Structure formats: structure tokens, C-alpha cells
C-alpha angles and dihedrals in degrees: 000000000000099000129042129184130199139176118227113201128209122236137211125212107227090184130011118184119180102214103174149327140227134173093359094308124112123217118221140194109199143158108222130184134186120240134200098262113101148169118231117225128198120186127186126188118252131183118259129023094281116109131192131203128203117193127205130183141014092053093295095129092089098055106123115233093244090059097041108113091191089062091045088055093050093049092046091050093054091045094050098044101029094239133141117263130256140230101237127195118191119197103198124213097150109094111248119242091011101119089245094117100251096148092046092046090054091050089052093045094051090051092050093047092049092047087056091047096052101031096246109165100168100118095178093056090045092054091046088054091046089052093053091051098057148325097265100035097088090055091047092057090079105003125195127114120328149150107242119198140172112016090336096283095102107079132177109184121202118219094223125055110211116235106246132160121209137196101210121197117192136175135212085232110094132208120217111234091214091051093048094052090046089054088047091052091048093054094051090200119161116220128191115255115257107179099074091047093050091049090056087058094049091046093054091046092246102133093171093055090045091051092053090068096046110127148126130239090212096059097098093047092049090048091054089055095040109025093190089070090077092052090047092055091046089053091050093050088053090067090065096236125174088251142337140201151145120271121227112329090326159217095159120072130187146194118211126221134183095231139034089235094061092045091051089047091056092047091051090058098045110114102172131114098253124095114257133205137167112228135174134218111257139185107223089193089069089054092232118180118258138197132203109242092176092064093062115103091218090064091080110113124233132047117336 
């Protein structure tokens, strides 16, 4: 095999509890689910350990090599398994700086593609490498629906992915994860945990009850950095969804609905400046088909 292709799915944090910190790292307790927005990754063998990465879409072309996590993943793979490198092309559809896990998804996608290229079947070593590359990368190796704890290395996957429809609003304005956690630490606000309560709803089959406790401990910090976040969440609440929240450290926010029709209805009435898309929870392990809602011209927010 000289060429390998992978699909790297976005994720949404349904809950995100900050449960502690140590040595500059924060410990989380979060419910995370994959959604049908994805980057496409193509990797080709090249001689020597040197890898290259070419980015296309969503403004990714300007990412310098020293800050490109997809390139870090390729280099780390070759170093760990003693293989040659790869010429990697990433076709981005996941919005950058949105909290939807695009960078982590690309890392996971590169690892998966290079494992195909070089016949690496050591799943444990691959997961260890993913864990070292970033907090969400290990989850993104398979995706699905999981409880993610610690720094992202403690994962409890659930067999069934709940069927949820989301109206996602995202902005070209990005929020630095480091800055968001710094603001959270400065505030020293104690928030009630949400993850365990949401799990009780999922366990009982009551999606509406579970959605009512969706939320994110970083929301206030993100709003302080990007004030429009508060207005965005207020707008989403106005559509009477089952629940709403911010994913990651922002800047994307979502409202969750039980049906596609209700999510599309809410999207049709959105008049803000953010881009809007309707997405669905997905289980990448089932190899379900996907589409790219963000590529559609009608996804632009505001009056048409």
C-alpha cells in the first residue's frame, strides 16, 4: 500500500466538568460524542523519516509547520515505530478554533493513515502515542460516544451512540484554550457537576432529561474572552431545544434537538452573524456515511 485515506470526525462536548488541576494541567469529566462533520486525510509513503503536511480549507493553509499538530503526529509515528515518513494532505471541514476537536481529529487521522500505510497493528502503542499528542486524540482514534476523564486518557466508551441533532453556530473568531483555562482559574468559581447527572438520563433512556443538564464549566471564561458567546447561547435557548452548550473551550456553541426537522427549523430562523449548520451524532466505528454541512453555501448565518 502506497496511499491511505482516513476520515477524521469532529466531536461535541455535551458536558465538560473541570474537576481539578495539578502541575499546570486540568482534569476533566466530560461526555463527548462524534458528529458527522469530518476532515479527510490522504497519506502517501515517502522515503526517509521526514514527513510533510499540506493543509486545505477552513483557513488552514497558513498554519506554520512548527505549529501543525498533524505534522507532529506524523513525525511522532515514524519515531515510535521506526517507519519512513509520509506526504500527508489534510482537507479540512471542521472549523478551526471551534472546540470541535479538529486538531485532535487530524492527529488521530494521521496516526490511523500511517498505521495503514506501514501495517502497524499495535493498537495499544497507537493509543499511547495518541495520548501523548493531546487530550482528545485518544478518543478521536475511534470516536463514538464516551465519558472522558482525567486529561482525556481515561475513556469509557458506550456501545450505543444516542441519536441527537444539533444546530451548531461557530465563529471565525477563535478562543485560545490556554487563555480560557487561565480565565477559569482566575475566577475560582465552583460549578455543580453535570456529567454524572447527564449519564443518569442516558442510562434511563430519557434523552430530554439528560439534555437539560448539558453544560460546560468553561462557558463563563470563554464569554469573558469572547463576549458574543453569551449572546449566542441566549439565541440558541430561544429556539426551545432539549439542551444547549458550548463545546470544548469554544468558540462553537450548539442546541440539541430530538429530530432533524426541529434542528432545521431552528437553523431557518437564525439571523445572527455566525455560520450555522445542522449536524448529527455519529458512530465512526460503524462506518456511517457523512456529509459536510459547512461546505454548503446556505450555511451562512444572517439574512439570505
